[in-house]
N, CA, C and O atoms as a GROMACS GRO file, in nm:
protein
  596
    1MET      N    1   4.014  12.096   9.944
    1MET     CA    2   3.897  12.083   9.862
    1MET      C    3   3.960  12.102   9.698
    1MET      O    4   4.038  12.191   9.665
    2LEU      N    5   3.914  12.012   9.623
    2LEU     CA    6   3.920  12.002   9.488
    2LEU      C    7   3.867  12.115   9.380
    2LEU      O    8   3.748  12.132   9.356
    3ARG      N    9   3.954  12.176   9.329
    3ARG     CA   10   3.926  12.279   9.247
    3ARG      C   11   3.924  12.266   9.079
    3ARG      O   12   4.020  12.224   9.014
    4ARG      N   13   3.799  12.312   9.025
    4ARG     CA   14   3.802  12.260   8.895
    4ARG      C   15   3.864  12.380   8.813
    4ARG      O   16   3.826  12.486   8.864
    5ARG      N   17   3.933  12.399   8.721
    5ARG     CA   18   3.966  12.497   8.614
    5ARG      C   19   3.879  12.458   8.506
    5ARG      O   20   3.887  12.343   8.464
    6SER      N   21   3.792  12.543   8.454
    6SER     CA   22   3.718  12.524   8.309
    6SER      C   23   3.685  12.658   8.252
    6SER      O   24   3.703  12.762   8.314
    7PRO      N   25   3.631  12.651   8.114
    7PRO     CA   26   3.610  12.778   8.052
    7PRO      C   27   3.507  12.854   8.122
    7PRO      O   28   3.437  12.799   8.207
    8LEU      N   29   3.489  13.007   8.083
    8LEU     CA   30   3.412  13.098   8.148
    8LEU      C   31   3.322  13.086   8.138
    8LEU      O   32   3.262  13.177   8.195
    9CYS      N   33   3.232  12.989   8.072
    9CYS     CA   34   3.115  12.974   8.020
    9CYS      C   35   3.032  12.876   8.166
    9CYS      O   36   2.912  12.884   8.191
   10TYR      N   37   3.107  12.812   8.225
   10TYR     CA   38   3.073  12.754   8.330
   10TYR      C   39   3.093  12.818   8.468
   10TYR      O   40   3.187  12.892   8.497
   11GLN      N   41   2.973  12.772   8.568
   11GLN     CA   42   3.003  12.862   8.696
   11GLN      C   43   3.117  12.795   8.761
   11GLN      O   44   3.162  12.685   8.730
   12HIS      N   45   3.157  12.870   8.853
   12HIS     CA   46   3.259  12.831   8.938
   12HIS      C   47   3.207  12.719   9.050
   12HIS      O   48   3.102  12.742   9.109
   13ILE      N   49   3.259  12.633   9.071
   13ILE     CA   50   3.207  12.522   9.158
   13ILE      C   51   3.200  12.546   9.310
   13ILE      O   52   3.105  12.504   9.375
   14LEU      N   53   3.308  12.620   9.368
   14LEU     CA   54   3.302  12.695   9.476
   14LEU      C   55   3.198  12.789   9.516
   14LEU      O   56   3.172  12.806   9.635
   15ILE      N   57   3.125  12.863   9.400
   15ILE     CA   58   3.036  12.956   9.456
   15ILE      C   59   2.918  12.885   9.429
   15ILE      O   60   2.831  12.922   9.508
   16GLU      N   61   2.870  12.785   9.338
   16GLU     CA   62   2.768  12.711   9.310
   16GLU      C   63   2.738  12.575   9.394
   16GLU      O   64   2.636  12.507   9.381
   17HIS      N   65   2.843  12.550   9.480
   17HIS     CA   66   2.851  12.409   9.552
   17HIS      C   67   2.741  12.402   9.626
   17HIS      O   68   2.667  12.304   9.625
   18PHE      N   69   2.719  12.520   9.706
   18PHE     CA   70   2.584  12.517   9.828
   18PHE      C   71   2.450  12.507   9.748
   18PHE      O   72   2.363  12.430   9.787
   19ASN      N   73   2.433  12.580   9.642
   19ASN     CA   74   2.333  12.599   9.553
   19ASN      C   75   2.312  12.466   9.484
   19ASN      O   76   2.190  12.451   9.471
   20ALA      N   77   2.376  12.365   9.435
   20ALA     CA   78   2.355  12.242   9.388
   20ALA      C   79   2.316  12.159   9.464
   20ALA      O   80   2.215  12.090   9.450
   21GLN      N   81   2.419  12.157   9.584
   21GLN     CA   82   2.378  12.076   9.708
   21GLN      C   83   2.238  12.057   9.747
   21GLN      O   84   2.168  11.956   9.754
   22THR      N   85   2.212  12.201   9.773
   22THR     CA   86   2.084  12.228   9.826
   22THR      C   87   1.945  12.173   9.724
   22THR      O   88   1.838  12.130   9.768
   23SER      N   89   1.979  12.187   9.584
   23SER     CA   90   1.871  12.141   9.475
   23SER      C   91   1.891  12.002   9.501
   23SER      O   92   1.781  11.951   9.523
   24LEU      N   93   1.991  11.909   9.508
   24LEU     CA   94   2.002  11.756   9.496
   24LEU      C   95   1.938  11.703   9.649
   24LEU      O   96   1.886  11.594   9.670
   25VAL      N   97   1.953  11.786   9.722
   25VAL     CA   98   1.901  11.742   9.894
   25VAL      C   99   1.693  11.757   9.823
   25VAL      O  100   1.613  11.665   9.832
   26LYS      N  101   1.668  11.874   9.772
   26LYS     CA  102   1.549  11.860   9.747
   26LYS      C  103   1.499  11.765   9.667
   26LYS      O  104   1.386  11.717   9.678
   27ARG      N  105   1.585  11.732   9.582
   27ARG     CA  106   1.512  11.669   9.481
   27ARG      C  107   1.552  11.499   9.514
   27ARG      O  108   1.474  11.411   9.475
   28LEU      N  109   1.657  11.469   9.575
   28LEU     CA  110   1.705  11.343   9.634
   28LEU      C  111   1.647  11.318   9.739
   28LEU      O  112   1.584  11.212   9.749
   29GLY      N  113   1.651  11.400   9.835
   29GLY     CA  114   1.630  11.383   9.958
   29GLY      C  115   1.747  11.326  10.091
   29GLY      O  116   1.732  11.290  10.208
   30LYS      N  117   1.852  11.340  10.009
   30LYS     CA  118   1.980  11.297  10.059
   30LYS      C  119   2.088  11.415  10.034
   30LYS      O  120   2.060  11.504   9.954
   31GLN      N  121   2.239  11.414  10.119
   31GLN     CA  122   2.320  11.488  10.095
   31GLN      C  123   2.388  11.410   9.984
   31GLN      O  124   2.362  11.295   9.948
   32ILE      N  125   2.496  11.508   9.930
   32ILE     CA  126   2.586  11.424   9.817
   32ILE      C  127   2.694  11.340   9.889
   32ILE      O  128   2.726  11.228   9.850
   33GLY      N  129   2.733  11.383   9.966
   33GLY     CA  130   2.835  11.306  10.090
   33GLY      C  131   2.775  11.161  10.156
   33GLY      O  132   2.846  11.076  10.210
   34ARG      N  133   2.656  11.154  10.143
   34ARG     CA  134   2.641  11.039  10.226
   34ARG      C  135   2.684  10.900  10.156
   34ARG      O  136   2.705  10.883  10.036
   35LYS      N  137   2.690  10.811  10.250
   35LYS     CA  138   2.753  10.678  10.206
   35LYS      C  139   2.648  10.602  10.084
   35LYS      O  140   2.701  10.549   9.986
   36SER      N  141   2.521  10.601  10.098
   36SER     CA  142   2.451  10.534  10.030
   36SER      C  143   2.488  10.614   9.867
   36SER      O  144   2.529  10.540   9.778
   37CYS      N  145   2.472  10.753   9.841
   37CYS     CA  146   2.504  10.837   9.710
   37CYS      C  147   2.630  10.808   9.682
   37CYS      O  148   2.648  10.758   9.571
   38ARG      N  149   2.737  10.826   9.758
   38ARG     CA  150   2.863  10.811   9.741
   38ARG      C  151   2.901  10.672   9.674
   38ARG      O  152   2.984  10.668   9.583
   39LYS      N  153   2.830  10.547   9.728
   39LYS     CA  154   2.842  10.432   9.686
   39LYS      C  155   2.798  10.392   9.502
   39LYS      O  156   2.845  10.316   9.417
   40VAL      N  157   2.686  10.490   9.506
   40VAL     CA  158   2.617  10.474   9.366
   40VAL      C  159   2.724  10.514   9.283
   40VAL      O  160   2.774  10.435   9.203
   41VAL      N  161   2.771  10.647   9.298
   41VAL     CA  162   2.870  10.751   9.213
   41VAL      C  163   2.985  10.666   9.211
   41VAL      O  164   3.014  10.638   9.095
   42VAL      N  165   3.065  10.614   9.297
   42VAL     CA  166   3.199  10.516   9.291
   42VAL      C  167   3.136  10.396   9.184
   42VAL      O  168   3.185  10.396   9.072
   43LYS      N  169   3.040  10.305   9.212
   43LYS     CA  170   2.997  10.232   9.096
   43LYS      C  171   2.992  10.299   8.949
   43LYS      O  172   3.044  10.254   8.847
   44MET      N  173   2.932  10.391   8.962
   44MET     CA  174   2.918  10.440   8.822
   44MET      C  175   3.048  10.526   8.746
   44MET      O  176   3.047  10.563   8.628
   45ALA      N  177   3.157  10.547   8.843
   45ALA     CA  178   3.287  10.561   8.822
   45ALA      C  179   3.350  10.462   8.765
   45ALA      O  180   3.427  10.472   8.670
   46ARG      N  181   3.308  10.327   8.842
   46ARG     CA  182   3.407  10.204   8.803
   46ARG      C  183   3.377  10.152   8.651
   46ARG      O  184   3.466  10.116   8.574
   47ASP      N  185   3.218  10.152   8.616
   47ASP     CA  186   3.192  10.152   8.509
   47ASP      C  187   3.250  10.229   8.402
   47ASP      O  188   3.316  10.190   8.306
   48TYR      N  189   3.206  10.366   8.442
   48TYR     CA  190   3.260  10.503   8.358
   48TYR      C  191   3.427  10.461   8.301
   48TYR      O  192   3.468  10.462   8.185
   49GLN      N  193   3.487  10.434   8.403
   49GLN     CA  194   3.658  10.413   8.388
   49GLN      C  195   3.656  10.241   8.290
   49GLN      O  196   3.741  10.215   8.204
   50GLU      N  197   3.567  10.166   8.320
   50GLU     CA  198   3.590  10.032   8.228
   50GLU      C  199   3.556  10.064   8.077
   50GLU      O  200   3.618  10.023   7.979
   51LEU      N  201   3.445  10.145   8.076
   51LEU     CA  202   3.393  10.150   7.922
   51LEU      C  203   3.493  10.249   7.857
   51LEU      O  204   3.506  10.235   7.735
   52MET      N  205   3.584  10.371   7.931
   52MET     CA  206   3.655  10.441   7.853
   52MET      C  207   3.765  10.385   7.831
   52MET      O  208   3.829  10.442   7.743
   53LYS      N  209   3.827  10.270   7.888
   53LYS     CA  210   3.941  10.209   7.860
   53LYS      C  211   3.896  10.096   7.740
   53LYS      O  212   3.994  10.066   7.672
   54GLN      N  213   3.807  10.045   7.711
   54GLN     CA  214   3.748   9.971   7.595
   54GLN      C  215   3.763  10.064   7.452
   54GLN      O  216   3.788  10.013   7.343
   55ILE      N  217   3.742  10.206   7.474
   55ILE     CA  218   3.720  10.299   7.350
   55ILE      C  219   3.869  10.311   7.290
   55ILE      O  220   3.941  10.378   7.364
   56PRO      N  221   3.930  10.262   7.178
   56PRO     CA  222   4.052  10.271   7.129
   56PRO      C  223   4.082  10.433   7.114
   56PRO      O  224   3.990  10.506   7.075
   57VAL      N  225   4.214  10.490   7.147
   57VAL     CA  226   4.256  10.613   7.093
   57VAL      C  227   4.295  10.616   6.947
   57VAL      O  228   4.368  10.525   6.908
   58PRO      N  229   4.249  10.724   6.846
   58PRO     CA  230   4.297  10.679   6.740
   58PRO      C  231   4.427  10.710   6.717
   58PRO      O  232   4.494  10.786   6.786
   59MET      N  233   4.470  10.639   6.601
   59MET     CA  234   4.617  10.647   6.583
   59MET      C  235   4.653  10.770   6.479
   59MET      O  236   4.744  10.850   6.499
   60THR      N  237   4.574  10.770   6.375
   60THR     CA  238   4.583  10.877   6.291
   60THR      C  239   4.556  11.003   6.339
   60THR      O  240   4.495  11.008   6.446
   61ARG      N  241   4.593  11.120   6.276
   61ARG     CA  242   4.568  11.271   6.327
   61ARG      C  243   4.533  11.339   6.205
   61ARG      O  244   4.577  11.299   6.097
   62ARG      N  245   4.443  11.458   6.217
   62ARG     CA  246   4.410  11.526   6.099
   62ARG      C  247   4.518  11.665   6.130
   62ARG      O  248   4.580  11.687   6.235
   63LYS      N  249   4.517  11.742   6.012
   63LYS     CA  250   4.631  11.849   5.986
   63LYS      C  251   4.553  11.966   6.006
   63LYS      O  252   4.617  12.071   6.014
   64ASP      N  253   4.423  11.972   6.017
   64ASP     CA  254   4.360  12.113   6.000
   64ASP      C  255   4.285  12.173   6.147
   64ASP      O  256   4.184  12.243   6.139
   65ALA      N  257   4.332  12.147   6.245
   65ALA     CA  258   4.273  12.173   6.362
   65ALA      C  259   4.319  12.310   6.425
   65ALA      O  260   4.430  12.299   6.477
   66ILE      N  261   4.274  12.413   6.432
   66ILE     CA  262   4.265  12.535   6.482
   66ILE      C  263   4.156  12.589   6.593
   66ILE      O  264   4.038  12.618   6.574
   67PHE      N  265   4.210  12.593   6.679
   67PHE     CA  266   4.112  12.634   6.795
   67PHE      C  267   4.191  12.682   6.907
   67PHE      O  268   4.305  12.650   6.938
   68VAL      N  269   4.083  12.796   6.983
   68VAL     CA  270   4.134  12.883   7.093
   68VAL      C  271   4.150  12.810   7.228
   68VAL      O  272   4.233  12.846   7.312
   69SER      N  273   4.074  12.714   7.241
   69SER     CA  274   4.030  12.650   7.371
   69SER      C  275   4.017  12.482   7.374
   69SER      O  276   3.968  12.415   7.283
   70TRP      N  277   4.065  12.440   7.481
   70TRP     CA  278   4.049  12.318   7.485
   70TRP      C  279   3.914  12.270   7.451
   70TRP      O  280   3.896  12.182   7.367
   71LEU      N  281   3.821  12.328   7.515
   71LEU     CA  282   3.650  12.294   7.489
   71LEU      C  283   3.630  12.271   7.371
   71LEU      O  284   3.584  12.165   7.328
   72ALA      N  285   3.670  12.390   7.287
   72ALA     CA  286   3.643  12.373   7.146
   72ALA      C  287   3.739  12.277   7.045
   72ALA      O  288   3.701  12.245   6.933
   73LEU      N  289   3.828  12.249   7.084
   73LEU     CA  290   3.917  12.139   7.024
   73LEU      C  291   3.840  12.019   7.078
   73LEU      O  292   3.797  11.949   6.986
   74ALA      N  293   3.811  11.977   7.194
   74ALA     CA  294   3.781  11.867   7.223
   74ALA      C  295   3.638  11.840   7.152
   74ALA      O  296   3.629  11.736   7.087
   75ASN      N  297   3.530  11.924   7.159
   75ASN     CA  298   3.396  11.922   7.095
   75ASN      C  299   3.432  11.872   6.918
   75ASN      O  300   3.376  11.784   6.853
   76SER      N  301   3.530  11.950   6.882
   76SER     CA  302   3.555  11.924   6.740
   76SER      C  303   3.619  11.766   6.721
   76SER      O  304   3.585  11.692   6.628
   77MET      N  305   3.709  11.733   6.815
   77MET     CA  306   3.754  11.602   6.768
   77MET      C  307   3.631  11.520   6.820
   77MET      O  308   3.618  11.418   6.752
   78LYS      N  309   3.541  11.530   6.915
   78LYS     CA  310   3.441  11.424   6.921
   78LYS      C  311   3.372  11.410   6.822
   78LYS      O  312   3.328  11.300   6.792
   79GLN      N  313   3.347  11.524   6.747
   79GLN     CA  314   3.259  11.517   6.613
   79GLN      C  315   3.352  11.419   6.503
   79GLN      O  316   3.316  11.316   6.446
   80PHE      N  317   3.478  11.488   6.497
   80PHE     CA  318   3.544  11.408   6.390
   80PHE      C  319   3.579  11.302   6.421
   80PHE      O  320   3.611  11.242   6.318
   81TYR      N  321   3.595  11.226   6.530
   81TYR     CA  322   3.667  11.099   6.546
   81TYR      C  323   3.561  11.025   6.578
   81TYR      O  324   3.571  10.903   6.565
   82GLY      N  325   3.454  11.077   6.619
   82GLY     CA  326   3.305  10.977   6.661
   82GLY      C  327   3.338  10.931   6.799
   82GLY      O  328   3.264  10.840   6.837
   83GLN      N  329   3.429  10.968   6.885
   83GLN     CA  330   3.403  10.946   7.036
   83GLN      C  331   3.407  11.024   7.152
   83GLN      O  332   3.468  11.130   7.139
   84PRO      N  333   3.355  10.998   7.271
   84PRO     CA  334   3.348  11.092   7.384
   84PRO      C  335   3.504  11.098   7.421
   84PRO      O  336   3.585  11.012   7.387
   85LEU      N  337   3.534  11.210   7.494
   85LEU     CA  338   3.647  11.244   7.564
   85LEU      C  339   3.651  11.202   7.714
   85LEU      O  340   3.552  11.216   7.786
   86HIS      N  341   3.766  11.152   7.757
   86HIS     CA  342   3.739  11.122   7.920
   86HIS      C  343   3.728  11.243   7.988
   86HIS      O  344   3.798  11.339   7.958
   87TYR      N  345   3.612  11.248   8.114
   87TYR     CA  346   3.610  11.342   8.180
   87TYR      C  347   3.687  11.424   8.227
   87TYR      O  348   3.640  11.536   8.249
   88LEU      N  349   3.813  11.402   8.255
   88LEU     CA  350   3.923  11.466   8.328
   88LEU      C  351   4.003  11.507   8.169
   88LEU      O  352   4.097  11.584   8.190
   89THR      N  353   3.993  11.485   8.074
   89THR     CA  354   4.043  11.566   7.980
   89THR      C  355   3.953  11.680   7.938
   89THR      O  356   4.004  11.761   7.860
   90HIS      N  357   3.827  11.699   7.976
   90HIS     CA  358   3.748  11.821   7.975
   90HIS      C  359   3.766  11.914   8.093
   90HIS      O  360   3.692  12.013   8.099
   91VAL      N  361   3.851  11.895   8.183
   91VAL     CA  362   3.865  11.992   8.286
   91VAL      C  363   4.029  12.030   8.271
   91VAL      O  364   4.087  12.030   8.380
   92LEU      N  365   4.104  12.059   8.167
   92LEU     CA  366   4.215  12.106   8.118
   92LEU      C  367   4.205  12.230   8.157
   92LEU      O  368   4.094  12.283   8.167
   93LYS      N  369   4.337  12.305   8.191
   93LYS     CA  370   4.334  12.457   8.205
   93LYS      C  371   4.313  12.505   8.058
   93LYS      O  372   4.345  12.436   7.961
   94PRO      N  373   4.252  12.639   8.051
   94PRO     CA  374   4.246  12.702   7.907
   94PRO      C  375   4.401  12.702   7.837
   94PRO      O  376   4.510  12.696   7.894
   95MET      N  377   4.371  12.710   7.699
   95MET     CA  378   4.472  12.664   7.620
   95MET      C  379   4.565  12.805   7.611
   95MET      O  380   4.686  12.815   7.629
   96GLY      N  381   4.463  12.914   7.574
   96GLY     CA  382   4.544  13.047   7.538
   96GLY      C  383   4.624  13.043   7.426
   96GLY      O  384   4.574  12.983   7.330
   97SER      N  385   4.745  13.094   7.408
   97SER     CA  386   4.846  13.093   7.288
   97SER      C  387   4.963  13.033   7.323
   97SER      O  388   5.069  13.064   7.268
   98ILE      N  389   4.954  12.950   7.409
   98ILE     CA  390   5.093  12.858   7.451
   98ILE      C  391   5.109  12.729   7.391
   98ILE      O  392   5.191  12.648   7.434
   99ILE      N  393   5.030  12.705   7.285
   99ILE     CA  394   5.055  12.589   7.243
   99ILE      C  395   5.010  12.587   7.078
   99ILE      O  396   4.918  12.662   7.044
  100HIS      N  397   5.079  12.496   6.974
  100HIS     CA  398   5.006  12.479   6.850
  100HIS      C  399   4.886  12.430   6.853
  100HIS      O  400   4.866  12.359   6.952
  101PRO      N  401   4.815  12.439   6.794
  101PRO     CA  402   4.673  12.356   6.767
  101PRO      C  403   4.680  12.217   6.701
  101PRO      O  404   4.576  12.151   6.701
  102ARG      N  405   4.786  12.167   6.646
  102ARG     CA  406   4.795  12.059   6.587
  102ARG      C  407   4.879  11.962   6.703
  102ARG      O  408   4.855  11.841   6.712
  103ARG      N  409   4.971  12.027   6.782
  103ARG     CA  410   5.012  11.991   6.905
  103ARG      C  411   4.931  11.985   7.004
  103ARG      O  412   4.961  11.895   7.082
  104ALA      N  413   4.819  12.057   7.040
  104ALA     CA  414   4.740  12.052   7.110
  104ALA      C  415   4.649  11.930   7.090
  104ALA      O  416   4.624  11.862   7.189
  105GLU      N  417   4.598  11.898   6.973
  105GLU     CA  418   4.543  11.774   6.962
  105GLU      C  419   4.606  11.655   7.006
  105GLU      O  420   4.544  11.575   7.077
  106SER      N  421   4.749  11.632   6.961
  106SER     CA  422   4.827  11.543   7.001
  106SER      C  423   4.835  11.545   7.120
  106SER      O  424   4.810  11.434   7.166
  107THR      N  425   4.861  11.629   7.206
  107THR     CA  426   4.875  11.640   7.312
  107THR      C  427   4.714  11.548   7.411
  107THR      O  428   4.709  11.452   7.489
  108ILE      N  429   4.642  11.612   7.371
  108ILE     CA  430   4.501  11.567   7.439
  108ILE      C  431   4.498  11.419   7.411
  108ILE      O  432   4.461  11.348   7.504
  109TRP      N  433   4.534  11.360   7.293
  109TRP     CA  434   4.532  11.209   7.275
  109TRP      C  435   4.591  11.151   7.374
  109TRP      O  436   4.537  11.056   7.432
  110ASP      N  437   4.738  11.208   7.417
  110ASP     CA  438   4.847  11.164   7.491
  110ASP      C  439   4.787  11.151   7.623
  110ASP      O  440   4.788  11.040   7.678
  111VAL      N  441   4.713  11.292   7.704
  111VAL     CA  442   4.633  11.290   7.795
  111VAL      C  443   4.522  11.197   7.820
  111VAL      O  444   4.486  11.160   7.932
  112GLU      N  445   4.468  11.162   7.702
  112GLU     CA  446   4.340  11.075   7.691
  112GLU      C  447   4.402  10.920   7.734
  112GLU      O  448   4.340  10.850   7.814
  113LYS      N  449   4.512  10.885   7.682
  113LYS     CA  450   4.537  10.785   7.669
  113LYS      C  451   4.553  10.750   7.822
  113LYS      O  452   4.505  10.643   7.860
  114VAL      N  453   4.624  10.841   7.925
  114VAL     CA  454   4.666  10.825   8.035
  114VAL      C  455   4.553  10.848   8.114
  114VAL      O  456   4.558  10.779   8.216
  115HIS      N  457   4.438  10.926   8.106
  115HIS     CA  458   4.330  10.910   8.179
  115HIS      C  459   4.245  10.773   8.150
  115HIS      O  460   4.170  10.734   8.239
  116ARG      N  461   4.252  10.710   8.046
  116ARG     CA  462   4.169  10.623   8.011
  116ARG      C  463   4.224  10.502   8.074
  116ARG      O  464   4.151  10.403   8.079
  117ARG      N  465   4.352  10.495   8.127
  117ARG     CA  466   4.432  10.334   8.113
  117ARG      C  467   4.455  10.364   8.274
  117ARG      O  468   4.456  10.265   8.347
  118CYS      N  469   4.468  10.456   8.316
  118CYS     CA  470   4.548  10.484   8.474
  118CYS      C  471   4.464  10.543   8.563
  118CYS      O  472   4.506  10.548   8.679
  119THR      N  473   4.330  10.600   8.536
  119THR     CA  474   4.272  10.684   8.636
  119THR      C  475   4.196  10.569   8.737
  119THR      O  476   4.150  10.468   8.682
  120SER      N  477   4.186  10.583   8.868
  120SER     CA  478   4.144  10.528   8.974
  120SER      C  479   4.004  10.567   8.986
  120SER      O  480   3.990  10.682   9.028
  121HIS      N  481   3.867  10.484   8.951
  121HIS     CA  482   3.757  10.490   8.986
  121HIS      C  483   3.728  10.542   9.107
  121HIS      O  484   3.625  10.610   9.119
  122THR      N  485   3.804  10.524   9.208
  122THR     CA  486   3.782  10.624   9.342
  122THR      C  487   3.811  10.746   9.324
  122THR      O  488   3.725  10.832   9.344
  123ASN      N  489   3.923  10.776   9.287
  123ASN     CA  490   3.935  10.921   9.259
  123ASN      C  491   3.854  11.015   9.178
  123ASN      O  492   3.828  11.132   9.205
  124LEU      N  493   3.808  10.924   9.044
  124LEU     CA  494   3.705  10.976   8.961
  124LEU      C  495   3.566  11.050   9.024
  124LEU      O  496   3.507  11.153   8.992
  125ALA      N  497   3.537  10.931   9.146
  125ALA     CA  498   3.419  10.967   9.198
  125ALA      C  499   3.420  11.059   9.273
  125ALA      O  500   3.319  11.128   9.286
  126ASN      N  501   3.549  11.087   9.354
  126ASN     CA  502   3.542  11.200   9.445
  126ASN      C  503   3.558  11.347   9.358
  126ASN      O  504   3.528  11.454   9.410
  127LEU      N  505   3.598  11.340   9.246
  127LEU     CA  506   3.602  11.460   9.163
  127LEU      C  507   3.428  11.476   9.128
  127LEU      O  508   3.365  11.581   9.141
  128TRP      N  509   3.383  11.369   9.092
  128TRP     CA  510   3.270  11.398   9.078
  128TRP      C  511   3.166  11.427   9.171
  128TRP      O  512   3.055  11.475   9.150
  129LEU      N  513   3.230  11.382   9.297
  129LEU     CA  514   3.096  11.439   9.406
  129LEU      C  515   3.123  11.585   9.461
  129LEU      O  516   3.067  11.646   9.552
  130SER      N  517   3.227  11.622   9.375
  130SER     CA  518   3.266  11.768   9.393
  130SER      C  519   3.232  11.864   9.285
  130SER      O  520   3.237  11.987   9.294
  131ASP      N  521   3.194  11.789   9.176
  131ASP     CA  522   3.143  11.869   9.064
  131ASP      C  523   3.008  11.850   9.046
  131ASP      O  524   2.995  11.733   9.011
  132PRO      N  525   2.902  11.902   9.052
  132PRO     CA  526   2.756  11.914   9.060
  132PRO      C  527   2.728  11.881   8.872
  132PRO      O  528   2.629  11.820   8.832
  133GLY      N  529   2.832  11.933   8.782
  133GLY     CA  530   2.800  11.941   8.658
  133GLY      C  531   2.858  11.838   8.578
  133GLY      O  532   2.869  11.846   8.455
  134TYR      N  533   2.905  11.712   8.668
  134TYR     CA  534   2.987  11.624   8.600
  134TYR      C  535   2.865  11.527   8.474
  134TYR      O  536   2.902  11.450   8.386
  135HIS      N  537   2.801  11.545   8.488
  135HIS     CA  538   2.675  11.460   8.413
  135HIS      C  539   2.708  11.490   8.276
  135HIS      O  540   2.725  11.403   8.190
  136ALA      N  541   2.719  11.622   8.255
  136ALA     CA  542   2.743  11.657   8.062
  136ALA      C  543   2.863  11.599   8.007
  136ALA      O  544   2.865  11.595   7.884
  137PHE      N  545   2.952  11.560   8.061
  137PHE     CA  546   3.084  11.484   8.026
  137PHE      C  547   3.036  11.322   8.017
  137PHE      O  548   3.076  11.260   7.918
  138VAL      N  549   2.952  11.251   8.118
  138VAL     CA  550   2.981  11.130   8.165
  138VAL      C  551   2.832  11.065   8.068
  138VAL      O  552   2.839  10.963   7.998
  139HIS      N  553   2.723  11.138   8.083
  139HIS     CA  554   2.626  11.051   8.037
  139HIS      C  555   2.640  10.997   7.904
  139HIS      O  556   2.570  10.898   7.882
  140GLU      N  557   2.730  11.050   7.786
  140GLU     CA  558   2.719  11.008   7.648
  140GLU      C  559   2.825  10.852   7.667
  140GLU      O  560   2.832  10.761   7.584
  141VAL      N  561   2.892  10.861   7.794
  141VAL     CA  562   2.965  10.707   7.797
  141VAL      C  563   2.863  10.627   7.881
  141VAL      O  564   2.811  10.531   7.824
  142VAL      N  565   2.829  10.651   7.997
  142VAL     CA  566   2.742  10.573   8.061
  142VAL      C  567   2.578  10.652   8.072
  142VAL      O  568   2.549  10.746   8.147
  143PRO      N  569   2.506  10.596   7.992
  143PRO     CA  570   2.362  10.683   7.981
  143PRO      C  571   2.298  10.680   8.110
  143PRO      O  572   2.247  10.782   8.157
  144SER      N  573   2.299  10.570   8.171
  144SER     CA  574   2.201  10.548   8.320
  144SER      C  575   2.261  10.676   8.396
  144SER      O  576   2.185  10.720   8.482
  145SER      N  577   2.382  10.745   8.380
  145SER     CA  578   2.457  10.816   8.469
  145SER      C  579   2.355  10.962   8.506
  145SER      O  580   2.388  11.040   8.595
  146LYS      N  581   2.234  10.982   8.426
  146LYS     CA  582   2.167  11.090   8.448
  146LYS      C  583   2.064  11.075   8.567
  146LYS      O  584   2.033  11.174   8.634
  147SER      N  585   2.010  10.947   8.593
  147SER     CA  586   1.901  10.926   8.697
  147SER      C  587   1.984  10.886   8.814
  147SER      O  588   1.926  10.823   8.903
  148VAL      N  589   2.110  10.912   8.825
  148VAL     CA  590   2.205  10.878   8.984
  148VAL      C  591   2.178  10.997   9.049
  148VAL      O  592   2.116  11.012   9.154
  149ALA      N  593   2.219  11.065   8.990
  149ALA     CA  594   2.276  11.204   9.100
  149ALA      C  595   2.187  11.336   9.032
  149ALA      O  596   2.198  11.449   9.079
   0.00000   0.00000   0.00000
């Protein structure tokens, strides 16, 4: 099973998986893993990946970035550069004090390039099917994704 590393503000996926699936079944009348639902998520992942490939990664970097978590740095970068970050960039392990903030921003853009260019939409759909909260990152790129699952 895929495990997600995220900040403490999120509830762990393994604990909440049953509750999330139960609420989806009540809302949609079908299970997450069913083929019809899976096809919709795979199509949405394909659209998402194609849209993310079209957004250019900025070439210039700012010099005043000081943050203690990837999430805070990512939110700041979204505001400063005016573009969303890839879903996979959001689920990086916590930064802690192991990397300098300027290097962290540069690292995020390097990782972002890889995620935008090389991610398989099928792999992305599998990750989304195991993460009921993926809409928090996806809806700003594919606005219709809120109504799918």
